[in-house]
N, CA and C atoms as a LAMMPS dump frame, in Angstrom:
ITEM: TIMESTEP
0
ITEM: NUMBER OF ATOMS
240
ITEM: BOX BOUNDS ff ff ff
-5.0000000000000000e+02 5.0000000000000000e+02
-5.0000000000000000e+02 5.0000000000000000e+02
-5.0000000000000000e+02 5.0000000000000000e+02
ITEM: ATOMS id mol type element x y z
1 1 1 N 267.022 330.848 -175.271
2 1 2 C 265.724 330.988 -174.637
3 1 3 C 264.667 331.409 -175.642
4 2 1 N 264.991 332.345 -176.525
5 2 2 C 264.015 332.821 -177.496
6 2 3 C 263.647 331.722 -178.489
7 3 1 N 264.564 330.795 -178.747
8 3 2 C 264.275 329.687 -179.644
9 3 3 C 263.196 328.784 -179.041
10 4 1 N 263.273 328.548 -177.727
11 4 2 C 262.26 327.732 -177.057
12 4 3 C 260.896 328.415 -177.095
13 5 1 N 260.879 329.716 -176.895
14 5 2 C 259.633 330.482 -176.954
15 5 3 C 259.053 330.391 -178.362
16 6 1 N 259.924 330.516 -179.367
17 6 2 C 259.48 330.425 -180.756
18 6 3 C 258.906 329.039 -181.037
19 7 1 N 259.541 327.99 -180.545
20 7 2 C 259.036 326.626 -180.748
21 7 3 C 257.678 326.436 -180.078
22 8 1 N 257.535 326.975 -178.869
23 8 2 C 256.253 326.868 -178.171
24 8 3 C 255.158 327.615 -178.941
25 9 1 N 255.504 328.807 -179.412
26 9 2 C 254.556 329.595 -180.189
27 9 3 C 254.182 328.862 -181.475
28 10 1 N 255.167 328.283 -182.124
29 10 2 C 254.917 327.533 -183.355
30 10 3 C 254.003 326.336 -183.082
31 11 1 N 254.233 325.652 -181.965
32 11 2 C 253.396 324.508 -181.602
33 11 3 C 251.964 324.962 -181.341
34 12 1 N 251.806 326.087 -180.665
35 12 2 C 250.466 326.604 -180.387
36 12 3 C 249.765 327.029 -181.675
37 13 1 N 250.507 327.648 -182.573
38 13 2 C 249.933 328.056 -183.855
39 13 3 C 249.494 326.819 -184.64
40 14 1 N 250.351 325.799 -184.662
41 14 2 C 250.005 324.563 -185.371
42 14 3 C 248.779 323.904 -184.75
43 15 1 N 248.71 323.9 -183.427
44 15 2 C 247.551 323.331 -182.73
45 15 3 C 246.288 324.119 -183.082
46 16 1 N 246.413 325.449 -183.144
47 16 2 C 245.267 326.282 -183.505
48 16 3 C 244.82 325.986 -184.933
49 17 1 N 245.772 325.828 -185.843
50 17 2 C 245.453 325.5 -187.238
51 17 3 C 244.752 324.153 -187.316
52 18 1 N 245.266 323.174 -186.587
53 18 2 C 244.641 321.848 -186.577
54 18 3 C 243.211 321.919 -186.037
55 19 1 N 243.041 322.678 -184.96
56 19 2 C 241.71 322.829 -184.37
57 19 3 C 240.759 323.504 -185.354
58 20 1 N 241.222 324.552 -186.006
59 20 2 C 240.401 325.262 -186.991
60 20 3 C 240.019 324.328 -188.131
61 21 1 N 240.967 323.54 -188.601
62 21 2 C 240.697 322.598 -189.688
63 21 3 C 239.64 321.578 -189.275
64 22 1 N 239.786 321.039 -188.076
65 22 2 C 238.788 320.084 -187.579
66 22 3 C 237.416 320.723 -187.44
67 23 1 N 237.395 321.953 -186.943
68 23 2 C 236.12 322.646 -186.78
69 23 3 C 235.474 322.949 -188.131
70 24 1 N 236.289 323.293 -189.12
71 24 2 C 235.753 323.53 -190.461
72 24 3 C 235.151 322.256 -191.044
73 25 1 N 235.82 321.133 -190.816
74 25 2 C 235.289 319.854 -191.287
75 25 3 C 233.974 319.541 -190.583
76 26 1 N 233.934 319.794 -189.293
77 26 2 C 232.708 319.543 -188.523
78 26 3 C 231.578 320.446 -189.015
79 27 1 N 231.902 321.696 -189.308
80 27 2 C 230.898 322.627 -189.831
81 27 3 C 230.336 322.107 -191.15
82 28 1 N 231.206 321.632 -192.036
83 28 2 C 230.746 321.091 -193.322
84 28 3 C 229.838 319.879 -193.119
85 29 1 N 230.211 319.006 -192.207
86 29 2 C 229.374 317.834 -191.916
87 29 3 C 228.014 318.269 -191.378
88 30 1 N 228.022 319.251 -190.485
89 30 2 C 226.765 319.737 -189.917
90 30 3 C 225.903 320.424 -190.974
91 31 1 N 226.531 321.147 -191.894
92 31 2 C 225.781 321.771 -192.989
93 31 3 C 225.109 320.707 -193.852
94 32 1 N 225.858 319.641 -194.165
95 32 2 C 225.299 318.557 -194.968
96 32 3 C 224.142 317.885 -194.234
97 33 1 N 224.327 317.662 -192.936
98 33 2 C 223.266 317.041 -192.146
99 33 3 C 222.051 317.956 -192.084
100 34 1 N 222.286 319.238 -191.92
101 34 2 C 221.202 320.215 -191.878
102 34 3 C 220.428 320.216 -193.195
103 35 1 N 221.142 320.188 -194.308
104 35 2 C 220.492 320.147 -195.626
105 35 3 C 219.672 318.87 -195.776
106 36 1 N 220.24 317.765 -195.341
107 36 2 C 219.541 316.486 -195.416
108 36 3 C 218.27 316.521 -194.579
109 37 1 N 218.373 317.042 -193.375
110 37 2 C 217.199 317.145 -192.51
111 37 3 C 216.158 318.097 -193.102
112 38 1 N 216.628 319.149 -193.737
113 38 2 C 215.708 320.08 -194.4
114 38 3 C 214.927 319.388 -195.508
115 39 1 N 215.627 318.549 -196.279
116 39 2 C 214.94 317.795 -197.342
117 39 3 C 213.942 316.808 -196.74
118 40 1 N 214.326 316.172 -195.637
119 40 2 C 213.409 315.24 -194.97
120 40 3 C 212.166 315.964 -194.462
121 41 1 N 212.349 317.142 -193.903
122 41 2 C 211.216 317.933 -193.407
123 41 3 C 210.298 318.305 -194.561
124 42 1 N 210.895 318.724 -195.664
125 42 2 C 210.103 319.104 -196.835
126 42 3 C 209.313 317.906 -197.365
127 43 1 N 209.958 316.747 -197.417
128 43 2 C 209.282 315.536 -197.887
129 43 3 C 208.144 315.161 -196.933
130 44 1 N 208.395 315.276 -195.639
131 44 2 C 207.356 314.956 -194.656
132 44 3 C 206.188 315.931 -194.772
133 45 1 N 206.483 317.199 -194.997
134 45 2 C 205.422 318.199 -195.146
135 45 3 C 204.592 317.9 -196.394
136 46 1 N 205.258 317.526 -197.475
137 46 2 C 204.537 317.177 -198.7
138 46 3 C 203.679 315.929 -198.481
139 47 1 N 204.236 314.954 -197.771
140 47 2 C 203.48 313.744 -197.467
141 47 3 C 202.28 314.049 -196.601
142 48 1 N 202.466 314.918 -195.639
143 48 2 C 201.363 315.315 -194.757
144 48 3 C 200.275 316.004 -195.561
145 49 1 N 200.681 316.916 -196.423
146 49 2 C 199.709 317.639 -197.248
147 49 3 C 198.921 316.665 -198.129
148 50 1 N 199.611 315.699 -198.672
149 50 2 C 198.953 314.684 -199.494
150 50 3 C 197.937 313.897 -198.673
151 51 1 N 198.33 313.51 -197.458
152 51 2 C 197.423 312.769 -196.584
153 51 3 C 196.22 313.611 -196.172
154 52 1 N 196.433 314.883 -195.915
155 52 2 C 195.334 315.774 -195.554
156 52 3 C 194.339 315.864 -196.715
157 53 1 N 194.865 316.004 -197.934
158 53 2 C 194.002 316.068 -199.113
159 53 3 C 193.234 314.764 -199.299
160 54 1 N 193.929 313.646 -199.144
161 54 2 C 193.272 312.344 -199.28
162 54 3 C 192.2 312.175 -198.207
163 55 1 N 192.487 312.598 -196.998
164 55 2 C 191.519 312.509 -195.913
165 55 3 C 190.269 313.328 -196.23
166 56 1 N 190.465 314.528 -196.744
167 56 2 C 189.326 315.383 -197.1
168 56 3 C 188.487 314.718 -198.191
169 57 1 N 189.163 314.141 -199.172
170 57 2 C 188.459 313.464 -200.261
171 57 3 C 187.664 312.271 -199.723
172 58 1 N 188.268 311.493 -198.843
173 58 2 C 187.577 310.338 -198.274
174 58 3 C 186.382 310.762 -197.428
175 59 1 N 186.504 311.874 -196.718
176 59 2 C 185.378 312.381 -195.936
177 59 3 C 184.224 312.782 -196.846
178 60 1 N 184.569 313.403 -197.973
179 60 2 C 183.519 313.783 -198.932
180 60 3 C 182.829 312.539 -199.491
181 61 1 N 183.622 311.524 -199.825
182 61 2 C 183.051 310.283 -200.326
183 61 3 C 182.153 309.636 -199.267
184 62 1 N 182.606 309.665 -198.022
185 62 2 C 181.812 309.094 -196.943
186 62 3 C 180.481 309.832 -196.812
187 63 1 N 180.521 311.148 -196.878
188 63 2 C 179.285 311.927 -196.786
189 63 3 C 178.353 311.613 -197.948
190 64 1 N 178.919 311.446 -199.143
191 64 2 C 178.092 311.116 -200.309
192 64 3 C 177.426 309.752 -200.113
193 65 1 N 178.192 308.768 -199.612
194 65 2 C 177.618 307.444 -199.376
195 65 3 C 176.561 307.497 -198.281
196 66 1 N 176.793 308.272 -197.244
197 66 2 C 175.807 308.401 -196.174
198 66 3 C 174.514 309.015 -196.71
199 67 1 N 174.648 310.007 -197.573
200 67 2 C 173.468 310.639 -198.156
201 67 3 C 172.71 309.647 -199.042
202 68 1 N 173.43 308.862 -199.847
203 68 2 C 172.783 307.834 -200.675
204 68 3 C 172.038 306.829 -199.795
205 69 1 N 172.686 306.445 -198.706
206 69 2 C 172.066 305.485 -197.794
207 69 3 C 170.801 306.068 -197.17
208 70 1 N 170.839 307.332 -196.781
209 70 2 C 169.65 307.985 -196.221
210 70 3 C 168.507 307.992 -197.235
211 71 1 N 168.872 308.299 -198.481
212 71 2 C 167.848 308.324 -199.536
213 71 3 C 167.238 306.94 -199.704
214 72 1 N 168.096 305.912 -199.769
215 72 2 C 167.588 304.551 -199.922
216 72 3 C 166.732 304.123 -198.741
217 73 1 N 167.164 304.449 -197.532
218 73 2 C 166.375 304.123 -196.338
219 73 3 C 165.038 304.874 -196.347
220 74 1 N 165.084 306.095 -196.826
221 74 2 C 163.845 306.869 -196.937
222 74 3 C 162.886 306.23 -197.932
223 75 1 N 163.406 305.749 -199.062
224 75 2 C 162.579 305.051 -200.056
225 75 3 C 162.001 303.77 -199.463
226 76 1 N 162.802 303.038 -198.676
227 76 2 C 162.332 301.814 -198.066
228 76 3 C 161.199 302.111 -197.072
229 77 1 N 161.328 303.213 -196.34
230 77 2 C 160.288 303.597 -195.393
231 77 3 C 159 303.962 -196.148
232 78 1 N 159.157 304.595 -197.302
233 78 2 C 157.985 304.965 -198.1
234 78 3 C 157.263 303.721 -198.618
235 79 1 N 158.021 302.684 -198.942
236 79 2 C 157.442 301.442 -199.466
237 79 3 C 156.694 300.707 -198.361
238 80 1 N 157.179 300.756 -197.162
239 80 2 C 156.556 299.993 -196.056
240 80 3 C 155.266 300.538 -195.625
């Protein structure tokens, strides 16, 4: 009888070891995925920052062109 109990216990221990091993593998995969997603987030943030800077620069250029146009229109009004 004790041999059967020992076999059952051994089977449960082996099952627990297998489960732990699978969970450790899953944890490693999730860590890798998390790191990958972190890099993607960082790249997206850098891209966003670049776009924000470019947008600000384009707005400044637009304002400069609008001011030039106002000056030219003002000169045209003076000529008329």
